[in-house]
Residue, then its C-alpha position, 0 to 999 in steps of 0.5 A: p500500500s502507498g499509504d497515501s490517505n486524504v482523511v482529516q480527523y479531529a479530537v476535542i482536546a477538552t474531553t478524552g475520546n477518540f478522534s472523529d471524521f472532519g472530512n478530506l484533503t483535496v488530494a490523497r497524500r503523505e508526508t505532508c506538514g500542517t499548521c493553523s491559526p485560530v480560524r484555519g488549519l493548513t496542510a501543505g506539501g507531501f508525496s503522491p506519487s511525487a513531491s506535492n506543492v498542494i496547500d489545503y485549508i480547513t475552517i476549524a470551526s466546522t467540519g467538511d472537506a479541505t478546500d485548495f488554498g495555493n501552492l508551494t514555490v517548490a514541491r516537496a515531501a516532509p516540510s515542517a510548518c509553523a505560524s502566528s496567527t496571521r502568517a504560516l511558514f513551511g520550511g525544508g522538504a525534499t523534491p527528492t533532493y533536500q531543501n532549505v527553501i521556506d515559503y509564506v502565506t498569509i492564512a486568512s487569504a488563499g493564494d500561492a505561497t511567496d519565497y520567505g528566505d532560506l533555512l541555514a542548510i538543506t533540511n528534510a523533515p525538521g521539526a517546527t514550532s512557533n508562538n505569535t513571534r518567532g518560528v523555530f525549526t529543529g533537527g532534521y536530515q541535512p543530509s546526515i541527521s541534524n541537531v541545528i536549532q534555527y529560528r526567524d521572526i515570522s512577521s518579517t522575511g529573511n533567512t533563518s539564524d543559529f538559535g543553538d543545538l539539540d543534545t542529540s541529532y533528531a530526524y523527523p523530531g516532534t515539536t511543540s511549545d507552551s503557545h498556541g494559535g487557539v482560543q485566546s481571552s481579550 
């Protein structure tokens, strides 16, 4: 089996239980990345049967199928994504050649991605996380497994800067932060 899927599932984080069907992506694929604002969720890139440039979006508050958002500047599998409440970044991946490209989109308006800048090195499958200000990319393949941590202010374009190093090199690292783009009090 190819492993390609168009299934979108969700869970209500405040309660325990199984995931439920949300809808479907516009194209079945694997090795995608995802990020969100408080209103929209985005899925980008992937592989099926070659590297994909597709960006899909869903409206988080209502279930249903994804809608085509636009395209990445470079079709690639295994990119990583992070976002502020207004802008999403998609970095790294493979075409199958490893990439250092970072793209961005304005989440509230559909359209093709724009070149944002570059990662410090070509990187396939880095981890990515963010708060509303800074995006951080970690690890991945460069072409060996990496321990590099790099960051960039999400609101302005440009290349990433060195943040430091992980204590161990990781491929496909999982990342999280104590910041989120969900429901916020005013």
